[in-house]
N, C-alpha and C positions, 0 to 999 in steps of 0.2 A: 593561565592554562595554555599548554603547548598545542601544536597542530594535531597530534594524535588524540589528545584529550578532547579537542573540539570536534574531531571526526566522530569519536565515540558519543559525544553529546548529541551530535546531529542524528546518529542512529537511534538514540533514545527519543528524540523529538519525532522522528519518523514513526516510531512504534506507538505513539500516543493514540492514534486512530485505531490501529490494530488491537491494542490493549483494551480500548474502550468498547470494541465490538466483541472480542473473544471472551472477555470475562463474563459477559451476559449470556453466552451460549448455553452453559449448563443450567441456567435459570429460565430458559425460554418457556418451558411448560408451566413453571410456577408463576411467572409474570402473566402469562396468558390466563391462567385460572384466576389469579388475583384481580385482574382487570376485566374479567368476563369476555375474553377474546379467544377465537380459535387459534390453535398452534400455528396454522398456516399463515396467519396474519403477522406473526412475529418478524419475519424477514423485512417487513416494512420499517422496523426500527433500525435495521442496517441500511436499507436503501436511503432513507432520509438523511442519515448521518453522512453517507458517502456522496450523495448528491450535493449537499451543502459544502462538503469537503472539496469537491471538484469546482463548484460554482464560485466560491469565494477566494480561491487561489489567485484568480485574475485580478482581485482587488489588493490582496496583501503583497503580491509581487512588486507592483509599482510603488506601493507604500514603503517597502523595504529599500527600493532604489532611491526614493526621495528622502526618507527620514532615517534610514539605517535599518539593519537587520534586527537590532535589539528592540527598537521602538515597536516594530511590527509584531515581534514575538511577544512582548509584554502585553500588548493589546489583545492578541489572539488568546494567550493563556488565561487572561482575566475573563474573556468571554466564555472560554471553556469551563472555567470554575463556576460561573453563573449557571451555565447549562447543566452542570452536574448537580447543583443544588435544586434546580427546577425539576429535573428527572427524579431525584431522590424523594421529593415530597409529592409527586404526582399521584392524584387519586383516580385518574381515568387515563385511557389510552391517548386521547388527544393531547393532554398536558405532557405525557411522556414523550410524544413525538416532538412537541415544542422544545423540550429539553435536549433531545437528540439533535435537533436542527441547530441549536446554539452550540452544542458540542462540535458539530461538524464545521461550523463557522470558525470556532476557535482552533480546531485541529488543522484547518486549512493553512493557517499562518505558520504553524509548526512544520507542516509538510513542505510547503513551498520555500520557506526561509532556510530550512536545513539544506535543501538542494542549492540554494543561492550561496550559502556560506561555503559549501564544498567547491562551488565554481569560483568563488573568490580566492580560495586557497590553492587550487590545483588546475591543471590543464592537461590535454592530451591523454596519454595512457595512464598517467598518474591520477588524473581525475577519475578514470574508470576504476582504478584500483581502490581509491579512497571511497568511491561510491559503493564498491563491492563490500568494503569493510563496514561502512555505515549500514548497509543492507543486512549484513550478518548480525550487527548489533540490534537492528530492527527485529530480528527473530526472537529477541527477549520477550516481546509482547505476545506473539502466538504461543510461546512455551509457558510463560509464567501466568498469563491471564486466565486461561481455562483451569489451570491447576489451582490458582487462587480462588476462582469461583467454586471449584470442588471443595476446597478447604472451608470456605464459608458455609457450604451445605453441611459439611461434617460437624461443624461447631454449632449448627442450628441457626445460622444467620438467615435473615430474610433477604429478598431480592434487592431491597433498597440499599443494602450494605455495599453492593457492587459499585454504586454510584459514589458512595463515600470513598471507596478505594480509588476510583478515577480522580476524584477531587484531590486526594492526597498525592497521587502521582504527578498531577499537573502542578500542584503547589511546590513539590520538590524541584521540578524542572524550572519553575519560575525563580526559585531561590538561587539555584545554581547559575541561571542566566544573569541575574542582577549582580551577583557578587564575584563571579569567576570567569564568565565568558566575555572576551573582548569584542569590540565592534570590528567586523571584517570588511565592511563596505567603506573603502577609503576615498571613493570618488562619487559622492552623492550627487545626483542630478536634480537640480531644483525644478526642472521642467518635466520630471518623470511622470507626473500625474496629469499633465495637461493633455487634452484630448488629441491635439496634433502630434504630440510626442508619442502617445499610445498608438495612434494610427500608423505613424512612421515605423515604430518598433514592430508592430504587427506585420507590416509589409516586409520588413527586413527578415523576420523569422520565417514567415510562410513562403517567401520567395526563395529562400535558401533550400536547394534540393535535399541536402543532407538532413537538415532540421525537419523539413516537411515530411520526408519519407520515414524517418525514425520516430517522429511523433505518432505516425500511424502504426508502426510496429509496436511501440510501447502501449498504445491504446488497445490494440488487439490482444496483446499478451496479458494486460490487466484484466480482461474479461474473465480469464480463467481464475484469477485471484478472487474476484468478486463472486464468481460461481461457487468456489469452495467455501468462502466465508458465509455466504447467504443461505446455502442449501445444506450445509453439513449437519446441523442439528435436526431439521426435519427428515433428511435422508437416513441418518443413523437410527432415528426413532421409528420411522415408518418401514424401512427396509430390513433393519437388523434388531429392532426393539431395544435399542441402546440409548440411554439418556442420562442426565444428571452427572454424578461423579464418574461413572464408567465412561460416558461420552467425553468428559473433560480429559481423562487420561489418554484416551485414544486420539483426540484431536490435538493435544499438545505435542504428540510424537511427530506430527508432520513437520513441525518447525525444526526438528533435528536435521531434516533433509536440507532446509535452508542454510543452516550453519555449515554443513559439510559441502554443500553446493557452492557457497561463497568462498570457502577455503580453496576449492578446486579452481574457481573462477579467478581468484587472485594469482594463482600459480600459472594459469593459462594465459592471462592477458599480456605479461611481458614477453611471452614466447610466440603467441599467435595474433595478438591484438584483440581489441574488444569485439570486433565483428565476428571473426571466426569462433571466438570463445562462446559468443551468444548462440551461434548456429549449432555448435556442439551441445550446448545446454538444452536446446530445443529438442534434440534427439532423445534425451531422457524423458522429457514431457510426453512426446509421442509414444515412446515405448510403454510408459506407465498407463497411458490412456488405452492403448491396444490391449494391455493385460487386463484392465478393468472390463473391457468388452468380452474378452475370452473367458474370464472367470465367471462372469454373469451368465453367458450362454451355456457354459459347462456346468452350471449349478454349484460352483465352488466359492461363490461370493460369501464372505462373512465379514464381521466387523474388523477382525484382525487382519484378514487378507486385504480388505479395502484400505485400511489404515496404512499398511505397508506400501501399497501402490500409490496412495496420495503422498506419502513421504518421498517415494522415488520421483514423483511428479514435482514436488517442491524442490528437489535437488537441482532442477533446472529453471523453474519459472521466474524466480527473482533474479537469477543471473541474467536472463534475457532482458528483464525489466531494467535492472541496474545498468547494464551495458548500453541498451538502446537509449536510456535517459542521458547517460554521459555523452554518447555520440551526438544526440540532438542538441545538447547544451554547448558542446565544444566551440562552435563558431562564434559565440556571442558573449565574450567576457565583459564587454562594456554595458550590457543590459541583462546581467545574470538574473536579477530578480524578475524582470518581465518575462524573459524566455522560460524560466523555470515555472512561473505562474501559468503561462500559456500552455506549456507542456502538461503540467499537472491538471489544469482545468479541463482541457480537451480530453486527456486520457481518462480521467476519473469519470467525467460525464458520459463518455462513450461506454466505458466499462460498466459503470453502475447501471445505466439504462439497458444495455444489451445483456449484461450478466443476470440482472433480475428478470428480464423477459425470458431468457433461456431457462433460468432456474425455475421459473413457475411451471414449466412443462416437464422438467427432468428431476425434480426434487423427491419424487416418490419411487424412482426406478434407477438402480445401479447401472443397468444396461444403457438406458437413454443418457444418463449422466456421463457414462464412459464415452459414448459417441460424441457428445458435445465437447468433452474435455480433450478429446483427440483431435478434433477438427480445428480447434483454436490454434495450437502450436503448429499444425500443418500450414495454416495460412501465414502465420508470422515467419516461419522458416522459408516459405516460398518468397515472401517479400524480401527477406535478408539475402537469399540466394540471388534474387534478381539484381539487387544492388551490387553484390559481389561479382556476378557475371559481367556486369557492365563497367565496374570501376575497380574491381579487386579490393585490396585492403586500404586503398588510398582514402584518407579522411581529412577533412578540414578541422584542424585542432584549435583554430583561433589565434595561433601564434604567428607573428609577422616573420616573413622570411629574412 
């Protein structure tokens, strides 16, 4: 498999977590009714997966530095398969949560290792462009997953079928990995999992101003992603009385914004660099959030209008996330697995906790939701502008002079 194929595969790995969340969204009401839970409790199935997705990246990153990317991935995908089985046979909400936790652990390996592989293959602006391409492939999950969920509803499938679909997706990824994807970690560190090495690597990353700053930018930006994923189903249902198949069709459209946003991002990076490109992308996010507020205040909010504005928001938010990720990883080619795991764990834990906390208060109101979704990119843009004002476009790419 060539470099382009590996980048595409990394995008599919990244999409495993999104696929596993988005395919369940059209079934939220049915799962809640089946297990005797209120609809507002269903975002917990997202929170648990995302928390373990963030928490366990710090484990799989060093594992991939020590034993190789493929070993870490094989272990993670096998854990994900077990979690899918547990969730599919769950008879109560507690067992479902256990299955989602196992899926989060397994997906964490896919998420962090995909970033590590990209860092193994590229550096500098090329890393940002490859990260952007992988992020565009990532959008397959948000597009296909809710539509597949809607299709399962159409054919009379029950909610347990969605976990069978997740199992099949992970099994295909595992098959491709074993037979077609080469090992990209050519310099495995036998001491990568020793506590002294971990402590040294932690200090190297957090003491680097570029990595430290853009880890924060990435974490803030990811809050908006968690907010969209966790609150979409309740918000569409409670604000617009849209659920099931109709919701799946609306929700899948926002991923179209991701695709076109990443196409624009890949065009901008060679011309303006990853930092300015991310700053431009954040303007789309802010504009979309302001329009959500305006339409809500004017009484013009509807499912169609809201979907169009979320699509506009998506045009920017994964560009900011992809570029800030690349900028944070650039200075550390020798510890790509660890730095990717630290970035992923920190970002996801901050985003999951803050996104769910904010979402709890705004999931029933388009106006409050719009205020929250506007303030998040305002903060990330202010942080990027502060860096640009002090340092311009100068970035440490990890390449020796």
